[in-house]
C-alpha positions in Angstrom: 2.8 12.5 20.1 5.7 10.6 21.8 6.8 13.8 23.6 3.5 13.7 25.6 4.7 10.6 27.6 7.4 10.4 30.3 10.9 9.3 29.2 10.5 5.6 30.2 7.3 5.3 28.2 8.9 7.1 25.3 11.7 4.5 25.2 9.1 1.7 25.4 7.1 3.1 22.5 10.2 3.7 20.4 11.5 0.2 21.1 8.1 -1.2 20.1 8.0 0.8 16.9 11.4 -0.6 15.9 9.9 -4.1 15.8 8.0 -4.4 12.5 4.4 -5.6 12.9 1.0 -4.9 11.4 -1.4 -3.1 13.7 -5.2 -3.3 13.9 -7.0 -0.2 12.7 -8.6 0.3 16.1 -5.2 0.6 17.6 -4.3 3.3 15.2 -7.3 5.5 15.9 -5.4 7.3 18.7 -2.7 8.4 16.3 -3.1 11.6 14.4 -4.5 11.4 10.9 -1.3 12.5 9.2 0.6 9.7 10.9 -2.0 7.1 10.0 -1.7 8.1 6.3 2.0 7.9 6.3 2.2 4.5 8.1 -0.8 3.1 6.2 -2.0 1.0 9.1 1.4 -0.5 9.8 3.4 0.4 12.8 7.1 -0.3 13.2 10.3 -1.1 11.6 13.4 1.0 12.2 13.3 2.2 8.6 9.8 3.6 9.0 10.5 5.2 12.3 13.8 6.6 11.0 12.2 8.0 7.9 9.6 9.8 10.0 12.1 11.2 12.5 14.5 12.3 9.6 11.8 14.9 8.6 12.2 16.6 12.0 14.5 19.6 12.4 17.9 19.1 14.0 16.8 20.1 17.5 13.9 17.6 17.5 16.2 14.9 16.0 18.6 15.5 18.8 15.9 15.3 21.4 14.6 12.0 19.9 18.1 10.5 19.7 18.8 11.7 23.3 15.7 9.9 24.4 16.7 6.5 22.9 20.5 6.8 23.4 20.4 4.7 26.6 18.9 1.8 24.6 21.9 0.8 22.4 20.0 -1.7 20.4 17.3 0.7 19.3 19.7 3.6 18.9 21.9 1.6 16.6 18.9 0.5 14.5 17.7 4.1 13.8 20.8 6.3 14.1 22.2 5.4 10.6 19.1 6.9 9.0 18.9 10.0 11.1 21.6 12.5 10.1 22.3 15.8 11.8 24.2 18.8 10.5 26.7 18.3 13.3 27.5 14.8 11.9 29.6 16.6 9.2 32.2 17.0 11.9 32.8 13.3 11.8 33.7 13.2 8.1 37.2 12.9 6.7 38.4 16.0 4.7 38.0 14.1 1.4 34.4 13.4 2.2 33.8 17.0 3.1 35.2 18.0 -0.2 32.8 15.6 -2.0 29.9 17.1 0.0 30.9 20.7 -0.7 31.3 19.8 -4.4 27.8 18.5 -4.6 26.2 21.7 -3.1 25.7 25.2 -4.4 27.6 28.0 -2.7 24.4 29.7 -1.4 23.4 26.5 0.5 26.9 26.1 2.0 27.1 29.8 3.0 23.7 30.0 4.5 24.2 26.7 6.4 27.3 28.1 8.2 26.5 31.8 8.2 25.4 32.1 11.9 27.3 29.3 13.5 30.9 28.7 14.4 30.4 25.1 15.6 32.6 22.1 14.6 30.7 21.3 11.5 30.8 24.8 10.2 34.5 25.1 10.9 35.1 21.8 9.1 33.3 22.9 6.0 35.1 26.3 6.0 38.5 24.5 6.3 37.7 22.4 3.3 36.6 25.1 0.9 38.9 26.0 -2.1 40.2 29.5 -2.2 37.6 30.7 -4.7 34.7 28.9 -2.8 35.9 30.4 0.5 35.9 33.9 -1.1 32.3 33.4 -2.4 31.1 32.0 0.9 32.6 34.8 2.8 31.1 37.4 0.5 27.7 35.8 0.7 27.9 35.7 4.5 29.1 39.3 4.7 26.2 40.5 2.4 23.4 38.4 3.7 24.1 37.2 7.2 21.9 39.8 8.9 19.0 39.2 6.5 19.0 35.4 7.0 16.3 34.1 9.4 16.8 31.2 11.6 14.4 29.3 9.3 16.7 30.2 6.3 19.7 28.7 8.1 17.7 25.7 9.1 16.6 25.1 5.5 20.1 25.4 4.2 21.4 23.0 6.8 18.6 20.6 5.9 19.7 20.8 2.2 23.3 20.0 3.3 22.1 17.0 5.4 19.9 15.8 2.5 22.9 15.9 0.2 25.0 14.1 2.8 22.3 11.4 3.1 22.2 11.0 -0.7 26.0 10.7 -0.9 26.0 8.2 1.9 23.2 6.1 0.3 25.1 6.1 -3.0 28.3 4.9 -1.3 30.3 8.0 -2.1 30.7 8.9 1.6 30.7 6.7 4.6 29.1 8.5 7.5 27.1 5.5 8.9 30.1 3.7 10.4 31.0 6.9 12.3 27.5 7.2 13.9 27.0 3.9 15.6 29.1 1.9 18.0 
């Protein structure tokens, strides 16, 4: 819905949504039915907006974050709850090892199978010898049969585990995301 507006209007809407307030039902009639059900007639609050955006794929999350990046106050409110696969690059090696240890080999392998970006390299560099051999074997056998959606789903599993570890205090990613 927000993408329908020009960039300045998008920033205005997002900033308004970060301020928690109860909205009148008539104001919500213009928003799609699914969004109304999720928000239950309330609009706003960084946590509600972040939770909604966190369900987007990485490309959409990046677009959203790019739109609000110029507004530091809004960006810093929502960014800690919106994790991207590429955020793995910001982790220390010890934190990468914790993340890898909490995931299954198939998820790890599928998440890095078609990419050689910084996050993928960082994961590969922190695999034990046995894990690296299994990941390499998985990639060799299944890389060509993995769809873009398979890779996206695997990366989503990795990001969800990262979020879980962050929320439990096992990994500190939040301080590396906001200025």
